C-alpha positions as CSV (number, residue, x, y, z in Angstrom):
1,M,9.1,-5.9,20.2
2,C,5.7,-5.4,19.6
3,G,3.8,-9.0,19.3
4,R,0.0,-7.8,19.7
5,Y,-1.9,-4.5,19.8
6,T,-5.0,-3.5,19.1
7,L,-7.8,-1.1,17.4
8,T,-10.9,-0.7,18.8
9,K,-12.0,2.7,17.6
10,P,-14.8,2.7,14.6
11,A,-14.0,3.3,11.2
12,K,-15.2,7.1,11.2
13,T,-13.1,7.9,14.1
14,I,-9.7,6.5,12.2
15,Q,-11.0,8.4,9.1
16,S,-11.3,11.4,11.1
17,H,-7.9,10.8,12.9
18,F,-5.7,9.9,9.7
19,A,-7.6,12.3,7.0
20,F,-7.6,9.9,4.2
21,M,-10.7,9.6,1.7
22,E,-13.8,7.2,2.2
23,P,-11.7,3.7,3.2
24,K,-11.7,0.9,0.3
25,V,-11.5,-1.8,3.2
26,S,-14.4,-2.1,6.3
27,H,-12.9,-2.1,9.7
28,K,-14.7,-4.2,12.9
29,K,-13.3,-3.7,16.4
30,R,-10.0,-5.6,16.8
31,Y,-8.7,-6.4,20.3
32,N,-6.1,-8.7,20.1
33,I,-4.2,-8.4,16.3
34,A,-1.6,-11.0,16.4
35,P,1.4,-11.7,13.5
36,T,0.3,-12.8,10.2
37,Q,-3.4,-11.4,10.7
38,Q,-4.9,-8.9,8.0
39,A,-4.6,-5.2,9.9
40,P,-5.6,-1.5,8.3
41,V,-2.1,0.7,7.5
42,V,-2.7,3.9,6.2
43,M,0.3,4.8,3.0
44,L,0.4,7.4,0.3
45,R,-0.4,7.0,-2.7
46,E,-0.7,9.3,-5.8
47,G,-0.4,12.3,-3.3
48,K,-2.9,10.9,-0.8
49,R,-3.7,8.8,2.0
50,E,-5.2,5.5,1.7
51,L,-6.5,2.8,4.3
52,L,-5.5,-0.8,2.9
53,L,-5.4,-4.2,4.7
54,M,-2.2,-5.6,4.9
55,R,-0.6,-8.6,6.5
56,W,1.6,-8.3,9.5
57,G,4.8,-9.5,8.9
58,L,6.7,-7.9,6.2
59,I,8.2,-9.9,3.5
60,P,10.6,-8.9,1.2
61,P,10.6,-8.6,-2.8
62,W,13.3,-10.7,-3.2
63,S,12.3,-13.7,-0.6
64,K,11.4,-17.2,-2.0
65,D,9.5,-18.2,1.2
66,E,6.2,-16.8,2.2
67,K,6.8,-17.8,6.0
68,M,9.5,-15.4,6.3
69,G,7.0,-12.7,7.2
70,S,6.5,-14.1,10.4
71,R,10.0,-13.3,11.5
72,M,9.8,-10.2,10.4
73,I,6.8,-8.1,12.4
74,N,9.1,-5.8,13.9
75,A,12.1,-3.6,12.3
76,R,14.8,-2.2,14.7
77,A,15.1,1.6,14.5
78,E,18.7,1.3,15.3
79,T,19.7,-1.2,12.2
80,I,16.9,-0.5,9.7
81,Q,18.8,1.3,7.3
82,E,21.3,-1.7,7.4
83,K,19.5,-4.5,6.9
84,P,18.8,-5.8,3.5
85,S,15.2,-7.0,4.7
86,F,14.2,-3.6,5.9
87,K,16.2,-0.8,3.8
88,N,14.4,-0.4,0.7
89,S,10.8,-0.2,2.6
90,F,12.6,2.3,4.8
91,K,13.3,4.4,2.0
92,T,10.6,4.4,0.0
93,K,7.3,2.4,1.7
94,R,6.6,3.9,4.9
95,C,3.4,3.8,6.3
96,L,1.2,4.3,9.6
97,V,-0.5,1.5,11.3
98,P,-3.4,2.6,13.3
99,A,-3.9,1.7,17.1
100,D,-4.8,2.5,20.3
101,G,-2.5,0.1,22.8
102,F,-0.5,-2.8,22.6
103,I,0.6,-5.7,24.5
104,E,3.4,-7.0,26.4
105,W,4.4,-9.5,28.5
106,E,5.9,-9.6,32.4
107,N,7.7,-12.5,33.4
108,T,6.2,-13.4,36.7
109,E,6.6,-16.5,39.6
110,G,3.1,-17.5,38.3
111,G,3.8,-17.2,34.5
112,K,3.9,-14.8,31.7
113,Q,1.4,-11.8,32.9
114,P,0.3,-9.7,29.6
115,H,0.1,-5.7,30.1
116,Y,-1.8,-3.4,28.1
117,I,-0.1,-0.3,27.0
118,T,-1.9,2.9,25.8
119,L,-1.7,6.6,25.3
120,Q,-3.5,8.2,28.4
121,N,-7.5,8.9,27.8
122,N,-7.0,5.9,25.1
123,A,-5.9,8.1,22.5
124,L,-5.8,6.6,19.1
125,F,-2.3,6.7,17.4
126,A,-0.1,5.3,14.7
127,F,3.0,3.1,14.9
128,A,5.5,3.9,12.6
129,G,5.9,1.2,9.8
130,I,6.9,0.2,6.6
131,W,5.2,-1.9,3.7
132,S,6.1,-4.4,0.9
133,E,4.6,-6.3,-1.8
134,W,5.5,-10.1,-2.5
135,K,4.6,-11.8,-5.4
136,K,2.9,-15.0,-5.1
137,D,0.9,-17.4,-7.8
138,D,-2.3,-15.7,-7.3
139,G,-1.0,-12.2,-7.3
140,L,0.6,-9.3,-4.8
141,L,0.5,-10.0,-1.1
142,W,1.2,-6.7,0.9
143,T,2.5,-6.8,4.3
144,F,4.0,-4.5,6.7
145,S,6.5,-4.5,10.1
146,I,6.2,-2.5,13.3
147,I,9.1,-0.5,13.9
148,T,10.5,-0.7,17.3
149,T,13.2,1.3,19.6
150,D,14.2,1.0,23.3
151,C,11.6,1.1,25.6
152,N,10.9,4.0,27.7
153,S,10.3,4.3,31.8
154,L,6.7,2.6,31.7
155,V,7.5,0.0,29.7
156,Q,11.0,-0.9,30.9
157,P,9.9,-3.3,33.9
158,I,8.1,-5.4,31.7
159,H,10.1,-5.3,28.5
160,H,13.1,-3.6,26.9
161,R,11.8,-2.7,23.6
162,M,8.4,-1.2,22.8
163,P,7.1,0.2,19.2
164,V,7.8,3.5,17.9
165,I,4.7,5.9,18.3
166,L,4.6,8.9,15.9
167,Y,3.0,12.4,17.0
168,P,0.3,13.4,14.4
169,E,2.5,16.3,13.6
170,N,5.0,14.2,12.3
171,Y,2.8,11.5,10.3
172,N,3.2,13.6,6.8
173,T,6.8,13.6,7.3
174,W,6.9,9.7,7.6
175,L,4.5,9.1,4.6
176,N,6.8,11.6,2.2
177,V,8.6,10.0,0.0
178,S,10.9,12.4,-0.5
179,S,12.0,13.2,3.3
180,E,15.4,12.6,4.3
181,A,16.9,9.6,6.1
182,K,18.1,11.9,9.0
183,A,14.9,13.6,9.3
184,L,13.0,10.3,9.4
185,Q,15.5,8.4,11.9
186,S,15.4,11.8,14.2
187,L,11.4,10.0,14.6
188,L,12.2,6.7,15.5
189,T,12.3,7.4,19.4
190,S,10.8,5.9,22.6
191,F,7.3,7.9,23.2
192,P,7.2,9.7,26.6
193,A,6.0,7.4,29.5
194,D,4.5,10.4,31.2
195,Q,2.0,10.4,28.4
196,M,1.4,6.8,28.6
197,E,-0.8,4.3,30.9
198,R,-0.4,0.4,31.5
199,I,-2.4,-2.0,33.0
200,A,-2.2,-6.0,33.6
201,I,-4.9,-7.3,31.7
202,S,-6.5,-11.2,31.3
203,R,-4.3,-13.9,30.3
204,E,-7.0,-14.8,27.4
205,I,-5.5,-12.4,25.0
206,N,-2.5,-15.0,25.1
207,S,-4.4,-17.0,22.3
208,A,-4.6,-15.0,19.3
209,K,-7.9,-16.9,18.9
210,N,-9.2,-14.5,21.2
211,D,-10.4,-11.3,19.5
212,R,-13.0,-9.8,22.1
213,A,-13.1,-7.3,24.7
214,E,-13.0,-9.3,27.6
215,C,-9.3,-10.2,26.6
216,L,-8.5,-6.5,27.8
217,R,-9.9,-6.6,31.2
218,P,-8.0,-6.9,34.4
219,P,-7.0,-10.3,35.3
220,A,-9.7,-11.9,37.5
């Protein structure tokens, strides 16, 4: 599962990494992105990458309940081609979710301890994502979900799942509508543990109301 993540890099760094046109949305540093919140997502439109804001928690077009999105923040890689909520988005609506870290919780005697997991050198990366459009009374609501897979040895001590992180050289394959399902499925694996880092951080991040750099500091 992936229930919180960060995007603390400046807008220009994000634009350079993902090679999209001048963004149509503004971005401020985010230290605690939580489900149902708006977050930047990179998608392909008319052959060009664009950065848009979408709500985290996918709502399928056929859903009658907007609240369904809060239960659809993650899609399992193993079943994404079968689940009615996700299979159509997997076929034609794939996206990149910019991030520079994610949070998982370890069960300890003193309660749940959050850990911050990043790539080495705190590098920017992309989660494999899918998106959808949902019609509401006042227009369209764009939503997304992050794909998860089995964890690697770094994450395993605290959780059995982790988000799929894509290598930059695979961004085009993931975004391309014509990519074959077999090629896409081959990308949905756990990122190598030896290229990642994990540290315990402040429990301040447990509240979605807290979105500041102090959330990522080691516990006092």
